[in-house]
C-alpha positions in Angstrom: -27.2 4.5 13.5 -23.7 3.7 14.7 -21.2 1.7 12.5 -20.2 -1.6 13.8 -16.9 -1.8 11.8 -13.9 -1.9 14.0 -11.4 -1.2 11.2 -11.3 1.4 8.5 -12.7 0.4 5.1 -10.2 -1.0 2.6 -9.3 1.2 -0.3 -10.3 0.2 -3.8 -6.6 0.0 -4.6 -6.0 -2.5 -1.8 -9.0 -4.6 -2.8 -7.9 -4.7 -6.4 -4.3 -5.5 -5.5 -5.2 -8.5 -3.3 -7.8 -9.7 -5.6 -5.4 -9.9 -8.5 -2.7 -11.3 -6.3 -4.8 -14.1 -5.2 -6.1 -14.7 -8.8 -2.4 -14.9 -9.9 -1.5 -17.4 -7.2 -4.4 -19.7 -8.0 -3.7 -19.5 -11.7 0.0 -20.2 -11.2 -0.8 -23.3 -9.0 -3.4 -24.5 -11.5 -1.2 -24.1 -14.5 1.7 -25.8 -12.7 -0.5 -28.7 -11.8 -1.9 -29.1 -15.3 1.6 -28.9 -16.9 2.9 -31.5 -14.5 -0.1 -33.8 -15.2 0.1 -33.4 -18.9 3.8 -34.2 -18.8 3.4 -37.3 -16.5 0.4 -38.7 -18.4 1.6 -37.9 -21.9 -1.6 -36.0 -22.4 -2.5 -33.0 -24.6 -4.9 -30.1 -24.1 -7.1 -31.8 -26.7 -7.3 -34.9 -24.5 -8.4 -32.7 -21.6 -11.0 -31.0 -23.7 -12.4 -34.3 -24.8 -12.6 -35.4 -21.1 -14.5 -32.2 -20.2 -16.6 -32.1 -23.4 -15.1 -28.7 -24.2 -13.5 -27.1 -27.3 -9.7 -27.4 -27.1 -9.5 -23.6 -27.7 -11.4 -23.1 -24.3 -8.8 -25.1 -22.5 -6.1 -23.0 -24.1 -7.9 -19.8 -23.1 -8.3 -21.0 -19.5 -4.5 -21.8 -19.2 -3.2 -18.7 -21.1 -3.8 -15.9 -18.6 -5.1 -15.4 -15.1 -8.7 -14.5 -15.9 -11.5 -14.5 -13.5 -11.9 -18.4 -13.3 -14.8 -19.7 -11.5 -14.5 -22.4 -8.9 -16.5 -24.6 -11.3 -13.7 -24.1 -14.0 -11.0 -25.0 -11.5 -12.8 -28.0 -10.3 -13.5 -29.2 -13.8 -9.8 -28.9 -14.8 -8.8 -30.8 -11.7 -11.4 -33.4 -12.4 -10.0 -34.0 -15.8 -7.0 -35.4 -14.1 -9.0 -37.4 -11.5 -8.1 -34.8 -8.8 -9.7 -32.1 -6.7 -8.6 -28.8 -5.3 -8.3 -28.4 -1.6 -9.8 -25.2 -0.1 -7.2 -22.5 0.7 -6.0 -21.6 4.1 -6.7 -18.1 5.4 -4.0 -16.3 7.2 -4.4 -13.0 9.0 -1.6 -10.5 8.2 -0.8 -10.2 11.8 -0.2 -14.0 12.0 2.2 -14.3 9.1 5.9 -14.7 9.8 7.9 -11.6 9.4 9.9 -11.8 6.1 13.3 -10.2 5.5 11.6 -7.9 3.0 8.1 -6.6 3.3 6.2 -4.9 0.5 5.3 -1.3 1.3 1.6 -2.1 0.6 1.6 -5.0 3.1 3.5 -2.9 5.6 0.8 -0.2 5.3 -2.1 -2.7 5.6 -0.6 -4.4 8.6 0.8 -1.2 10.0 4.2 -2.7 10.3 7.0 -0.4 10.8 9.8 -1.2 8.3 13.1 -0.1 9.5 16.2 0.2 7.3 18.6 -2.7 7.8 21.1 -2.1 10.5 24.7 -2.4 9.4 27.0 -3.9 12.0 30.7 -4.6 12.1 31.4 -8.2 11.3 32.5 -9.5 14.8 30.4 -12.1 16.6 29.9 -9.8 19.5 30.6 -6.1 19.9 33.5 -6.8 22.3 35.2 -9.7 20.5 36.3 -9.2 16.8 36.8 -12.1 14.5 40.4 -13.0 14.2 41.8 -11.7 10.9 38.7 -9.6 10.2 39.4 -6.2 8.7 37.3 -3.1 9.2 35.8 -3.2 5.8 33.7 -6.4 6.4 30.1 -5.8 7.3 27.0 -7.9 7.8 23.3 -6.9 7.6 21.3 -7.5 10.7 17.5 -7.9 10.1 15.2 -7.4 13.1 18.1 -7.1 15.5 18.7 -4.3 18.1 
């Protein structure tokens, strides 16, 4: 039987990296939201625990480190503040804007060639130097030719 996959399988390392990266991003957003709401409402973790009928220690554990939170946990924490989480957007690597710096792992996954920055003399154009510029001034050109 012929394989129908058009791309090579992802390595365990890449899968683990992106799984943890996403977990960290969700956790950071959630903790930031909870902290803002606690401050605005003058609430404590104990108040949140009472709203969710949970032990206050459980709320502390949830907000202490990026564990493997379920969607139910995230939803419950949002609900404690009369809020809900919006589903995330999905972006293909090839559709992302090109950053000034690209992590080598992302470059490998997207098969992006990362060139060393090109150093260019400071003038606005190659034929017209800036008045008063000395030869020791340089600028970095990213993505230029």
